[in-house]
Legacy VTK file of the C-alpha trace (Angstrom):
# vtk DataFile Version 3.0
C-alpha trace
ASCII
DATASET POLYDATA
POINTS 125 float
4.185 19.561 -39.022
6.242 22.274 -40.727
9.561 21.058 -39.327
10.101 18.722 -42.290
9.496 21.619 -44.692
12.168 23.686 -42.950
14.662 20.885 -43.525
14.072 21.035 -47.267
14.514 24.792 -47.543
17.685 25.757 -49.274
20.084 27.631 -47.039
20.923 31.097 -48.283
24.481 30.574 -49.481
26.228 33.468 -51.210
28.230 32.486 -54.279
31.497 34.342 -54.766
34.387 34.582 -57.217
37.709 35.844 -55.880
40.126 37.678 -58.160
43.703 36.768 -57.295
45.360 33.868 -55.556
47.826 35.721 -53.350
48.141 35.848 -49.597
45.113 38.116 -49.105
42.867 35.952 -51.288
43.981 32.745 -49.621
43.395 34.056 -46.080
40.021 35.538 -46.988
38.821 32.358 -48.671
39.772 30.255 -45.637
37.909 32.673 -43.367
34.816 32.690 -45.635
34.675 28.898 -45.691
35.089 28.732 -41.912
32.364 31.341 -41.379
29.854 29.381 -43.462
27.174 30.803 -45.695
29.574 31.390 -48.579
30.594 29.256 -51.534
33.678 30.108 -53.545
32.887 29.280 -57.157
36.283 30.148 -58.640
39.457 32.177 -58.388
40.698 34.354 -61.237
44.401 34.541 -62.127
46.313 35.426 -65.294
49.185 32.977 -64.964
48.853 29.969 -67.298
50.555 27.543 -64.893
47.795 28.133 -62.311
44.888 27.490 -64.696
42.486 24.794 -63.416
44.532 24.090 -60.313
42.542 24.204 -57.070
42.803 26.442 -54.052
40.594 25.848 -51.011
38.274 23.670 -53.072
37.692 25.944 -56.084
39.380 25.993 -59.487
41.559 28.824 -60.751
40.386 30.311 -64.069
41.572 32.922 -66.569
40.163 36.476 -66.482
38.459 35.811 -69.830
36.237 33.254 -68.060
34.931 35.647 -65.381
31.691 36.698 -67.064
30.782 33.179 -68.191
31.380 31.778 -64.699
29.363 34.596 -63.144
26.429 33.944 -65.434
26.577 30.141 -65.261
26.687 29.980 -61.459
24.568 33.071 -60.739
27.333 34.565 -58.639
26.366 37.102 -55.978
29.692 38.914 -55.727
33.128 39.342 -57.248
35.814 39.974 -54.625
39.039 41.771 -55.467
41.735 43.620 -53.575
42.799 47.223 -54.185
45.891 47.318 -56.372
46.500 43.566 -56.337
46.655 41.404 -59.451
44.421 41.600 -62.492
41.659 44.198 -62.354
38.553 44.105 -64.589
38.131 46.960 -67.075
35.073 49.224 -67.194
33.335 47.080 -69.844
33.686 43.993 -67.663
32.369 45.876 -64.620
29.304 47.026 -66.590
28.643 43.452 -67.734
28.962 42.194 -64.135
26.442 44.789 -62.996
23.999 43.577 -65.680
24.421 40.059 -64.259
23.531 41.415 -60.785
26.925 40.493 -59.347
28.331 42.979 -56.835
31.874 44.196 -57.490
33.377 44.248 -54.012
36.768 45.935 -53.681
38.520 45.088 -50.422
41.429 46.600 -48.568
44.144 43.975 -48.086
45.201 45.605 -44.810
41.923 44.692 -43.104
41.677 41.451 -41.160
39.698 38.620 -42.783
36.880 39.182 -40.251
36.707 42.868 -41.197
36.704 41.915 -44.885
33.832 39.473 -44.295
31.926 42.283 -42.588
32.408 44.502 -45.672
31.274 41.655 -47.934
28.171 41.128 -45.795
27.298 44.826 -46.046
27.526 44.761 -49.856
25.533 41.571 -50.255
22.752 42.615 -47.867
21.743 45.566 -50.062
LINES 1 126
125 0 1 2 3 4 5 6 7 8 9 10 11 12 13 14 15 16 17 18 19 20 21 22 23 24 25 26 27 28 29 30 31 32 33 34 35 36 37 38 39 40 41 42 43 44 45 46 47 48 49 50 51 52 53 54 55 56 57 58 59 60 61 62 63 64 65 66 67 68 69 70 71 72 73 74 75 76 77 78 79 80 81 82 83 84 85 86 87 88 89 90 91 92 93 94 95 96 97 98 99 100 101 102 103 104 105 106 107 108 109 110 111 112 113 114 115 116 117 118 119 120 121 122 123 124
């Protein structure tokens, strides 16, 4: 009797925004999509020629759009790599915390599977 109810339950999908569109970001996003359970809402990049292009199914946006996208889509986590690309300032990080979005800083030297493990640890808190 309850089997039809289980079909209607929404799967717990974690919504993410990835800062950067380099090699590390691309590999991680492919691994996240293959793993399942994650949805990439957007990528963040400063370069004007990348704006609104798509990478692995999500649009690339300017850094100034980060907070609005986080709020609009109720994002669970913001992923960024140590020392790579644009980095949010302290005011932006405080605003993200108020929106209940985890700021997850990853080491680009880890494998995508190791990075996914780190992401899972942050989001399970």
